[in-house]
DOLUMMI-853614 format. One record per residue (C-alpha): residue number from 1; residue in one letter; chain; x, y negated, z. Coordinates in steps of 0.25 Angstrom, whole numbers, plus 5000, padded with zeros to 4 digits. Layout:
% residues N
+-----+------+-----+------+-------+------+
: seq : type : mol : east : north :   up :
+-----+------+-----+------+-------+------+
: NUM :    a :   A :    X :     Y :    Z :
...
+-----+------+-----+------+-------+------+
END
This chain:
% residues 400
+-----+------+-----+------+-------+------+
: seq : type : mol : east : north :   up :
+-----+------+-----+------+-------+------+
:   1 :    m :   A : 5068 :  5106 : 5100 :
:   2 :    f :   A : 5076 :  5119 : 5099 :
:   3 :    g :   A : 5074 :  5133 : 5104 :
:   4 :    r :   A : 5080 :  5146 : 5106 :
:   5 :    i :   A : 5079 :  5157 : 5095 :
:   6 :    q :   A : 5073 :  5169 : 5101 :
:   7 :    k :   A : 5073 :  5184 : 5096 :
:   8 :    q :   A : 5059 :  5187 : 5091 :
:   9 :    r :   A : 5054 :  5200 : 5084 :
:  10 :    q :   A : 5055 :  5201 : 5069 :
:  11 :    d :   A : 5044 :  5195 : 5061 :
:  12 :    s :   A : 5035 :  5205 : 5054 :
:  13 :    p :   A : 5037 :  5206 : 5039 :
:  14 :    d :   A : 5023 :  5199 : 5036 :
:  15 :    t :   A : 5027 :  5188 : 5045 :
:  16 :    e :   A : 5040 :  5186 : 5038 :
:  17 :    r :   A : 5033 :  5187 : 5024 :
:  18 :    l :   A : 5023 :  5176 : 5028 :
:  19 :    l :   A : 5034 :  5167 : 5034 :
:  20 :    s :   A : 5042 :  5169 : 5021 :
:  21 :    l :   A : 5030 :  5166 : 5012 :
:  22 :    s :   A : 5027 :  5153 : 5021 :
:  23 :    q :   A : 5041 :  5148 : 5020 :
:  24 :    e :   A : 5041 :  5150 : 5005 :
:  25 :    i :   A : 5028 :  5142 : 5003 :
:  26 :    a :   A : 5033 :  5131 : 5012 :
:  27 :    h :   A : 5047 :  5131 : 5006 :
:  28 :    v :   A : 5052 :  5133 : 5020 :
:  29 :    g :   A : 5063 :  5142 : 5024 :
:  30 :    h :   A : 5069 :  5145 : 5038 :
:  31 :    w :   A : 5083 :  5148 : 5043 :
:  32 :    h :   A : 5090 :  5153 : 5056 :
:  33 :    w :   A : 5105 :  5152 : 5059 :
:  34 :    v :   A : 5111 :  5158 : 5071 :
:  35 :    m :   A : 5124 :  5150 : 5073 :
:  36 :    d :   A : 5133 :  5161 : 5075 :
:  37 :    d :   A : 5129 :  5167 : 5062 :
:  38 :    q :   A : 5135 :  5163 : 5049 :
:  39 :    n :   A : 5122 :  5166 : 5041 :
:  40 :    i :   A : 5109 :  5158 : 5042 :
:  41 :    i :   A : 5096 :  5165 : 5041 :
:  42 :    w :   A : 5087 :  5160 : 5029 :
:  43 :    s :   A : 5072 :  5163 : 5026 :
:  44 :    d :   A : 5069 :  5167 : 5012 :
:  45 :    e :   A : 5063 :  5153 : 5009 :
:  46 :    l :   A : 5076 :  5146 : 5013 :
:  47 :    y :   A : 5083 :  5154 : 5002 :
:  48 :    r :   A : 5073 :  5150 : 4992 :
:  49 :    i :   A : 5074 :  5135 : 4996 :
:  50 :    a :   A : 5089 :  5136 : 4994 :
:  51 :    g :   A : 5088 :  5143 : 4981 :
:  52 :    v :   A : 5097 :  5154 : 4985 :
:  53 :    s :   A : 5094 :  5169 : 4987 :
:  54 :    r :   A : 5096 :  5177 : 4999 :
:  55 :    d :   A : 5106 :  5187 : 4993 :
:  56 :    k :   A : 5115 :  5177 : 4987 :
:  57 :    f :   A : 5115 :  5166 : 4998 :
:  58 :    t :   A : 5119 :  5167 : 5012 :
:  59 :    p :   A : 5114 :  5155 : 5021 :
:  60 :    t :   A : 5126 :  5151 : 5029 :
:  61 :    v :   A : 5130 :  5137 : 5033 :
:  62 :    d :   A : 5140 :  5135 : 5022 :
:  63 :    q :   A : 5131 :  5141 : 5012 :
:  64 :    i :   A : 5119 :  5132 : 5016 :
:  65 :    k :   A : 5128 :  5120 : 5016 :
:  66 :    k :   A : 5131 :  5123 : 5001 :
:  67 :    l :   A : 5116 :  5122 : 4998 :
:  68 :    v :   A : 5114 :  5108 : 5005 :
:  69 :    h :   A : 5116 :  5096 : 4996 :
:  70 :    r :   A : 5129 :  5090 : 5000 :
:  71 :    e :   A : 5123 :  5076 : 5002 :
:  72 :    d :   A : 5114 :  5082 : 5013 :
:  73 :    l :   A : 5124 :  5092 : 5019 :
:  74 :    g :   A : 5130 :  5083 : 5029 :
:  75 :    l :   A : 5117 :  5078 : 5035 :
:  76 :    l :   A : 5112 :  5092 : 5036 :
:  77 :    m :   A : 5124 :  5098 : 5043 :
:  78 :    q :   A : 5124 :  5085 : 5052 :
:  79 :    g :   A : 5110 :  5088 : 5056 :
:  80 :    f :   A : 5112 :  5102 : 5060 :
:  81 :    q :   A : 5124 :  5099 : 5068 :
:  82 :    q :   A : 5117 :  5088 : 5075 :
:  83 :    a :   A : 5105 :  5097 : 5078 :
:  84 :    i :   A : 5114 :  5107 : 5084 :
:  85 :    l :   A : 5121 :  5097 : 5093 :
:  86 :    a :   A : 5109 :  5091 : 5098 :
:  87 :    q :   A : 5101 :  5104 : 5098 :
:  88 :    k :   A : 5089 :  5099 : 5091 :
:  89 :    d :   A : 5080 :  5102 : 5079 :
:  90 :    y :   A : 5084 :  5096 : 5066 :
:  91 :    e :   A : 5077 :  5093 : 5053 :
:  92 :    m :   A : 5084 :  5088 : 5040 :
:  93 :    d :   A : 5082 :  5087 : 5025 :
:  94 :    c :   A : 5092 :  5090 : 5015 :
:  95 :    r :   A : 5094 :  5095 : 5000 :
:  96 :    i :   A : 5099 :  5109 : 4996 :
:  97 :    i :   A : 5105 :  5112 : 4982 :
:  98 :    r :   A : 5101 :  5126 : 4977 :
:  99 :    p :   A : 5111 :  5135 : 4969 :
: 100 :    d :   A : 5104 :  5131 : 4957 :
: 101 :    g :   A : 5106 :  5116 : 4959 :
: 102 :    t :   A : 5092 :  5112 : 4963 :
: 103 :    i :   A : 5091 :  5103 : 4976 :
: 104 :    r :   A : 5080 :  5106 : 4986 :
: 105 :    h :   A : 5076 :  5097 : 4998 :
: 106 :    v :   A : 5075 :  5104 : 5011 :
: 107 :    s :   A : 5070 :  5101 : 5025 :
: 108 :    c :   A : 5077 :  5108 : 5036 :
: 109 :    v :   A : 5072 :  5109 : 5050 :
: 110 :    g :   A : 5079 :  5117 : 5061 :
: 111 :    r :   A : 5080 :  5120 : 5076 :
: 112 :    l :   A : 5091 :  5126 : 5085 :
: 113 :    a :   A : 5092 :  5137 : 5095 :
: 114 :    v :   A : 5101 :  5137 : 5107 :
: 115 :    n :   A : 5105 :  5147 : 5117 :
: 116 :    d :   A : 5105 :  5147 : 5132 :
: 117 :    d :   A : 5118 :  5139 : 5132 :
: 118 :    g :   A : 5112 :  5128 : 5124 :
: 119 :    d :   A : 5120 :  5131 : 5111 :
: 120 :    v :   A : 5114 :  5131 : 5098 :
: 121 :    t :   A : 5113 :  5145 : 5093 :
: 122 :    e :   A : 5103 :  5145 : 5081 :
: 123 :    l :   A : 5097 :  5136 : 5071 :
: 124 :    y :   A : 5085 :  5139 : 5063 :
: 125 :    g :   A : 5075 :  5131 : 5055 :
: 126 :    i :   A : 5068 :  5129 : 5042 :
: 127 :    v :   A : 5071 :  5123 : 5028 :
: 128 :    q :   A : 5060 :  5117 : 5019 :
: 129 :    d :   A : 5061 :  5114 : 5004 :
: 130 :    i :   A : 5055 :  5100 : 5003 :
: 131 :    t :   A : 5060 :  5097 : 4989 :
: 132 :    d :   A : 5046 :  5096 : 4983 :
: 133 :    r :   A : 5042 :  5086 : 4994 :
: 134 :    i :   A : 5055 :  5078 : 4992 :
: 135 :    q :   A : 5052 :  5078 : 4977 :
: 136 :    k :   A : 5037 :  5074 : 4979 :
: 137 :    e :   A : 5042 :  5063 : 4988 :
: 138 :    k :   A : 5052 :  5058 : 4978 :
: 139 :    e :   A : 5041 :  5058 : 4967 :
: 140 :    l :   A : 5032 :  5050 : 4976 :
: 141 :    r :   A : 5043 :  5040 : 4979 :
: 142 :    l :   A : 5047 :  5038 : 4964 :
: 143 :    a :   A : 5032 :  5037 : 4961 :
: 144 :    k :   A : 5031 :  5026 : 4972 :
: 145 :    e :   A : 5043 :  5019 : 4967 :
: 146 :    d :   A : 5037 :  5019 : 4952 :
: 147 :    v :   A : 5024 :  5014 : 4957 :
: 148 :    e :   A : 5031 :  5003 : 4965 :
: 149 :    r :   A : 5040 :  4999 : 4953 :
: 150 :    a :   A : 5028 :  4998 : 4945 :
: 151 :    y :   A : 5020 :  4990 : 4955 :
: 152 :    a :   A : 5032 :  4981 : 4957 :
: 153 :    a :   A : 5033 :  4979 : 4942 :
: 154 :    k :   A : 5018 :  4976 : 4941 :
: 155 :    s :   A : 5020 :  4966 : 4953 :
: 156 :    q :   A : 5032 :  4959 : 4946 :
: 157 :    f :   A : 5024 :  4959 : 4933 :
: 158 :    l :   A : 5012 :  4952 : 4939 :
: 159 :    a :   A : 5021 :  4942 : 4947 :
: 160 :    n :   A : 5029 :  4939 : 4934 :
: 161 :    m :   A : 5016 :  4937 : 4926 :
: 162 :    s :   A : 5010 :  4928 : 4936 :
: 163 :    h :   A : 5015 :  4915 : 4930 :
: 164 :    e :   A : 5013 :  4920 : 4916 :
: 165 :    l :   A : 4999 :  4924 : 4918 :
: 166 :    r :   A : 4994 :  4912 : 4926 :
: 167 :    t :   A : 5001 :  4901 : 4918 :
: 168 :    p :   A : 4993 :  4903 : 4905 :
: 169 :    l :   A : 4980 :  4906 : 4913 :
: 170 :    n :   A : 4982 :  4893 : 4920 :
: 171 :    a :   A : 4984 :  4886 : 4907 :
: 172 :    v :   A : 4971 :  4892 : 4901 :
: 173 :    i :   A : 4963 :  4888 : 4913 :
: 174 :    g :   A : 4969 :  4874 : 4913 :
: 175 :    f :   A : 4967 :  4871 : 4899 :
: 176 :    s :   A : 4953 :  4878 : 4898 :
: 177 :    d :   A : 4949 :  4870 : 4910 :
: 178 :    m :   A : 4953 :  4857 : 4903 :
: 179 :    m :   A : 4946 :  4860 : 4891 :
: 180 :    d :   A : 4933 :  4865 : 4899 :
: 181 :    k :   A : 4933 :  4851 : 4906 :
: 182 :    e :   A : 4936 :  4844 : 4892 :
: 183 :    l :   A : 4947 :  4835 : 4898 :
: 184 :    y :   A : 4951 :  4831 : 4884 :
: 185 :    g :   A : 4938 :  4830 : 4877 :
: 186 :    a :   A : 4926 :  4839 : 4873 :
: 187 :    l :   A : 4929 :  4852 : 4867 :
: 188 :    g :   A : 4918 :  4851 : 4857 :
: 189 :    h :   A : 4909 :  4863 : 4856 :
: 190 :    p :   A : 4903 :  4868 : 4869 :
: 191 :    k :   A : 4908 :  4882 : 4867 :
: 192 :    y :   A : 4922 :  4877 : 4868 :
: 193 :    k :   A : 4919 :  4873 : 4882 :
: 194 :    e :   A : 4913 :  4886 : 4886 :
: 195 :    y :   A : 4924 :  4894 : 4880 :
: 196 :    v :   A : 4935 :  4885 : 4888 :
: 197 :    s :   A : 4927 :  4887 : 4901 :
: 198 :    g :   A : 4927 :  4902 : 4898 :
: 199 :    i :   A : 4942 :  4902 : 4896 :
: 200 :    r :   A : 4945 :  4894 : 4909 :
: 201 :    k :   A : 4936 :  4904 : 4917 :
: 202 :    s :   A : 4943 :  4916 : 4911 :
: 203 :    g :   A : 4956 :  4910 : 4913 :
: 204 :    e :   A : 4953 :  4907 : 4928 :
: 205 :    h :   A : 4947 :  4922 : 4929 :
: 206 :    l :   A : 4960 :  4928 : 4923 :
: 207 :    l :   A : 4969 :  4919 : 4932 :
: 208 :    d :   A : 4961 :  4924 : 4944 :
: 209 :    l :   A : 4963 :  4938 : 4940 :
: 210 :    i :   A : 4978 :  4937 : 4938 :
: 211 :    s :   A : 4980 :  4929 : 4951 :
: 212 :    d :   A : 4973 :  4941 : 4958 :
: 213 :    i :   A : 4981 :  4951 : 4952 :
: 214 :    l :   A : 4994 :  4944 : 4955 :
: 215 :    d :   A : 4990 :  4941 : 4969 :
: 216 :    m :   A : 4987 :  4956 : 4971 :
: 217 :    s :   A : 5000 :  4960 : 4965 :
: 218 :    k :   A : 5008 :  4951 : 4975 :
: 219 :    i :   A : 5000 :  4956 : 4987 :
: 220 :    e :   A : 5002 :  4971 : 4983 :
: 221 :    a :   A : 5017 :  4968 : 4980 :
: 222 :    g :   A : 5018 :  4961 : 4994 :
: 223 :    r :   A : 5022 :  4948 : 4988 :
: 224 :    y :   A : 5010 :  4939 : 4991 :
: 225 :    e :   A : 5015 :  4928 : 5000 :
: 226 :    l :   A : 5006 :  4922 : 5011 :
: 227 :    y :   A : 5008 :  4907 : 5014 :
: 228 :    v :   A : 5003 :  4905 : 5028 :
: 229 :    e :   A : 4998 :  4891 : 5033 :
: 230 :    d :   A : 4987 :  4885 : 5042 :
: 231 :    l :   A : 4974 :  4885 : 5036 :
: 232 :    d :   A : 4960 :  4880 : 5039 :
: 233 :    i :   A : 4952 :  4892 : 5034 :
: 234 :    e :   A : 4939 :  4883 : 5032 :
: 235 :    d :   A : 4947 :  4875 : 5022 :
: 236 :    v :   A : 4951 :  4887 : 5014 :
: 237 :    i :   A : 4937 :  4893 : 5014 :
: 238 :    h :   A : 4931 :  4880 : 5009 :
: 239 :    s :   A : 4941 :  4879 : 4998 :
: 240 :    v :   A : 4938 :  4893 : 4993 :
: 241 :    v :   A : 4923 :  4891 : 4994 :
: 242 :    q :   A : 4925 :  4878 : 4986 :
: 243 :    i :   A : 4932 :  4886 : 4975 :
: 244 :    m :   A : 4921 :  4896 : 4975 :
: 245 :    k :   A : 4910 :  4886 : 4974 :
: 246 :    g :   A : 4910 :  4885 : 4959 :
: 247 :    r :   A : 4908 :  4900 : 4957 :
: 248 :    c :   A : 4898 :  4901 : 4968 :
: 249 :    k :   A : 4890 :  4890 : 4961 :
: 250 :    d :   A : 4891 :  4897 : 4948 :
: 251 :    g :   A : 4885 :  4909 : 4954 :
: 252 :    k :   A : 4875 :  4902 : 4963 :
: 253 :    i :   A : 4881 :  4907 : 4975 :
: 254 :    k :   A : 4881 :  4900 : 4988 :
: 255 :    i :   A : 4894 :  4900 : 4997 :
: 256 :    n :   A : 4896 :  4894 : 5011 :
: 257 :    v :   A : 4906 :  4894 : 5022 :
: 258 :    d :   A : 4903 :  4897 : 5036 :
: 259 :    m :   A : 4915 :  4893 : 5045 :
: 260 :    q :   A : 4910 :  4901 : 5058 :
: 261 :    t :   A : 4923 :  4896 : 5065 :
: 262 :    p :   A : 4928 :  4882 : 5060 :
: 263 :    n :   A : 4942 :  4877 : 5060 :
: 264 :    v :   A : 4948 :  4891 : 5058 :
: 265 :    h :   A : 4963 :  4890 : 5055 :
: 266 :    l :   A : 4973 :  4901 : 5051 :
: 267 :    r :   A : 4987 :  4903 : 5045 :
: 268 :    a :   A : 4985 :  4910 : 5032 :
: 269 :    d :   A : 4989 :  4909 : 5017 :
: 270 :    r :   A : 4979 :  4898 : 5011 :
: 271 :    r :   A : 4980 :  4904 : 4997 :
: 272 :    a :   A : 4978 :  4918 : 5001 :
: 273 :    l :   A : 4966 :  4914 : 5010 :
: 274 :    t :   A : 4960 :  4906 : 4999 :
: 275 :    q :   A : 4961 :  4918 : 4989 :
: 276 :    i :   A : 4955 :  4928 : 4999 :
: 277 :    l :   A : 4943 :  4919 : 5001 :
: 278 :    l :   A : 4942 :  4916 : 4986 :
: 279 :    n :   A : 4942 :  4931 : 4983 :
: 280 :    l :   A : 4931 :  4934 : 4993 :
: 281 :    l :   A : 4923 :  4923 : 4988 :
: 282 :    s :   A : 4925 :  4926 : 4974 :
: 283 :    n :   A : 4920 :  4940 : 4977 :
: 284 :    a :   A : 4908 :  4935 : 4984 :
: 285 :    v :   A : 4904 :  4926 : 4973 :
: 286 :    k :   A : 4907 :  4937 : 4963 :
: 287 :    f :   A : 4897 :  4947 : 4969 :
: 288 :    s :   A : 4886 :  4937 : 4973 :
: 289 :    s :   A : 4874 :  4935 : 4965 :
: 290 :    a :   A : 4868 :  4921 : 4962 :
: 291 :    d :   A : 4863 :  4914 : 4974 :
: 292 :    g :   A : 4872 :  4922 : 4983 :
: 293 :    r :   A : 4878 :  4917 : 4996 :
: 294 :    i :   A : 4893 :  4918 : 5000 :
: 295 :    q :   A : 4898 :  4914 : 5014 :
: 296 :    v :   A : 4912 :  4912 : 5019 :
: 297 :    q :   A : 4913 :  4913 : 5034 :
: 298 :    c :   A : 4925 :  4910 : 5044 :
: 299 :    f :   A : 4927 :  4915 : 5058 :
: 300 :    g :   A : 4938 :  4912 : 5067 :
: 301 :    r :   A : 4940 :  4924 : 5076 :
: 302 :    d :   A : 4950 :  4925 : 5088 :
: 303 :    d :   A : 4961 :  4932 : 5080 :
: 304 :    y :   A : 4957 :  4930 : 5065 :
: 305 :    v :   A : 4949 :  4922 : 5055 :
: 306 :    l :   A : 4937 :  4929 : 5049 :
: 307 :    l :   A : 4932 :  4925 : 5035 :
: 308 :    r :   A : 4920 :  4931 : 5028 :
: 309 :    v :   A : 4915 :  4930 : 5014 :
: 310 :    i :   A : 4900 :  4934 : 5014 :
: 311 :    d :   A : 4891 :  4936 : 5001 :
: 312 :    n :   A : 4878 :  4942 : 4998 :
: 313 :    g :   A : 4882 :  4947 : 4985 :
: 314 :    v :   A : 4881 :  4961 : 4979 :
: 315 :    g :   A : 4890 :  4968 : 4990 :
: 316 :    i :   A : 4899 :  4980 : 4989 :
: 317 :    a :   A : 4896 :  4994 : 4990 :
: 318 :    a :   A : 4901 :  5001 : 5002 :
: 319 :    n :   A : 4909 :  5011 : 4994 :
: 320 :    k :   A : 4916 :  5000 : 4987 :
: 321 :    l :   A : 4920 :  4992 : 4999 :
: 322 :    p :   A : 4933 :  5000 : 5002 :
: 323 :    y :   A : 4938 :  4997 : 4988 :
: 324 :    v :   A : 4935 :  4983 : 4985 :
: 325 :    m :   A : 4947 :  4977 : 4992 :
: 326 :    r :   A : 4956 :  4986 : 4983 :
: 327 :    p :   A : 4963 :  4979 : 4971 :
: 328 :    f :   A : 4955 :  4979 : 4958 :
: 329 :    e :   A : 4943 :  4985 : 4965 :
: 330 :    q :   A : 4929 :  4979 : 4962 :
: 331 :    a :   A : 4916 :  4983 : 4968 :
: 332 :    r :   A : 4907 :  4986 : 4957 :
: 333 :    v :   A : 4893 :  4981 : 4959 :
: 334 :    s :   A : 4880 :  4981 : 4951 :
: 335 :    y :   A : 4879 :  4966 : 4951 :
: 336 :    t :   A : 4890 :  4959 : 4943 :
: 337 :    r :   A : 4893 :  4944 : 4943 :
: 338 :    d :   A : 4905 :  4942 : 4934 :
: 339 :    q :   A : 4913 :  4951 : 4943 :
: 340 :    e :   A : 4927 :  4949 : 4937 :
: 341 :    g :   A : 4940 :  4951 : 4944 :
: 342 :    a :   A : 4951 :  4960 : 4946 :
: 343 :    g :   A : 4946 :  4966 : 4959 :
: 344 :    l :   A : 4957 :  4960 : 4967 :
: 345 :    g :   A : 4950 :  4949 : 4975 :
: 346 :    l :   A : 4947 :  4957 : 4987 :
: 347 :    a :   A : 4960 :  4965 : 4986 :
: 348 :    i :   A : 4968 :  4952 : 4986 :
: 349 :    s :   A : 4960 :  4946 : 4998 :
: 350 :    k :   A : 4962 :  4959 : 5006 :
: 351 :    e :   A : 4977 :  4958 : 5004 :
: 352 :    l :   A : 4978 :  4943 : 5007 :
: 353 :    v :   A : 4970 :  4945 : 5020 :
: 354 :    e :   A : 4979 :  4956 : 5024 :
: 355 :    l :   A : 4991 :  4948 : 5021 :
: 356 :    h :   A : 4986 :  4938 : 5031 :
: 357 :    g :   A : 4984 :  4950 : 5041 :
: 358 :    g :   A : 4969 :  4950 : 5040 :
: 359 :    h :   A : 4958 :  4959 : 5035 :
: 360 :    i :   A : 4947 :  4959 : 5026 :
: 361 :    y :   A : 4933 :  4966 : 5027 :
: 362 :    i :   A : 4922 :  4968 : 5017 :
: 363 :    d :   A : 4907 :  4971 : 5021 :
: 364 :    s :   A : 4898 :  4972 : 5010 :
: 365 :    h :   A : 4884 :  4978 : 5006 :
: 366 :    v :   A : 4878 :  4980 : 4992 :
: 367 :    g :   A : 4868 :  4970 : 4989 :
: 368 :    q :   A : 4870 :  4962 : 5002 :
: 369 :    g :   A : 4884 :  4956 : 5000 :
: 370 :    t :   A : 4898 :  4956 : 5006 :
: 371 :    t :   A : 4906 :  4951 : 5017 :
: 372 :    v :   A : 4921 :  4950 : 5017 :
: 373 :    s :   A : 4928 :  4947 : 5030 :
: 374 :    v :   A : 4942 :  4942 : 5031 :
: 375 :    r :   A : 4950 :  4942 : 5044 :
: 376 :    l :   A : 4962 :  4934 : 5045 :
: 377 :    p :   A : 4972 :  4931 : 5056 :
: 378 :    y :   A : 4974 :  4917 : 5060 :
: 379 :    n :   A : 4989 :  4918 : 5057 :
: 380 :    a :   A : 4992 :  4926 : 5045 :
: 381 :    a :   A : 5007 :  4923 : 5047 :
: 382 :    c :   A : 5007 :  4932 : 5060 :
: 383 :    s :   A : 5000 :  4943 : 5052 :
: 384 :    l :   A : 5010 :  4942 : 5041 :
: 385 :    e :   A : 5022 :  4944 : 5051 :
: 386 :    d :   A : 5015 :  4957 : 5056 :
: 387 :    q :   A : 5016 :  4963 : 5043 :
: 388 :    t :   A : 5029 :  4971 : 5040 :
: 389 :    s :   A : 5029 :  4966 : 5025 :
: 390 :    f :   A : 5031 :  4952 : 5028 :
: 391 :    r :   A : 5045 :  4946 : 5023 :
: 392 :    q :   A : 5046 :  4932 : 5028 :
: 393 :    n :   A : 5043 :  4924 : 5041 :
: 394 :    g :   A : 5036 :  4911 : 5042 :
: 395 :    t :   A : 5023 :  4905 : 5038 :
: 396 :    r :   A : 5026 :  4903 : 5023 :
: 397 :    g :   A : 5028 :  4913 : 5013 :
: 398 :    l :   A : 5025 :  4925 : 5021 :
: 399 :    s :   A : 5028 :  4936 : 5011 :
: 400 :    l :   A : 5021 :  4950 : 5011 :
+-----+------+-----+------+-------+------+
END
């Protein structure tokens, strides 16, 4: 860790010039102090870093102390003393104040030399001006804080707007549904019924978009809560398929469930699992043509449950697969079938699967269809406890 200074031949003028040029480029200067001497030897670059001239500044211990920022002087001297006592190399950062008042950040690295008796006789090392690096780090930190504040403000805004957005939409959907069903008598002209039906469908679509955006915001902010309970996965699958049957019927799409392993139970969040399957089935319907086929499969493996949603739709191009699970990304295809949405379905599904400790995979070929596979652990609570971001214990209200 430390060595002896040995007398060496004087470097040639060319070598000294190259060394000086290299130090100037790297903003690194070197110093050497024989402890019996009052003065410390500095290289030219060290004078430039300190903002002093060789003819007006003599580098002694007292003079150097005057350059060091008073808040850093104590730690600097303590570091030197400990290095001498322990006879080991040392490294520390500090601030210096130039005669013109500017502050520079420097990094000091040094070594010791001892004589045959084991006494420290010389100290030598380098000093690098790291002010630009410190400034860039500060700028990056401030930029990061600005982004985090903006993101927090956005999340807070969406959270606050949740009630304000959903309440009027629920009223629009509810009243238009009553009018569509003519609960209090006929509307009169047939066009009224057509318009009311359009209002209801538009309100439902807008509510779905808002719900997706709010859910994605909660997930990104780490505020989405999983409520883990015992589930019969077959019940969840059939309830989701029942919800989707209307859309499948409108598109003349056949959907069936294939429980490869019956009676599969797991501990998971029912709402999240339902949303995952709804999103996957919605995508399958959206990208299937008339007379298409969709199949939901379930396998009970030793360590996990495997769910598959398979369609024979338009498929996804290979160059689009890496991006389709990013928020607001949509795979553009030549065939379109009312492909509305914010592009959040797969992104939300991916996040919810990973919150459970699972994984999601997509295999797709253009013109042949898509298979989305979801692997979930049998006990999501155990997976949550393994994540460093969880804040509560227990099986209810596990917050991430």
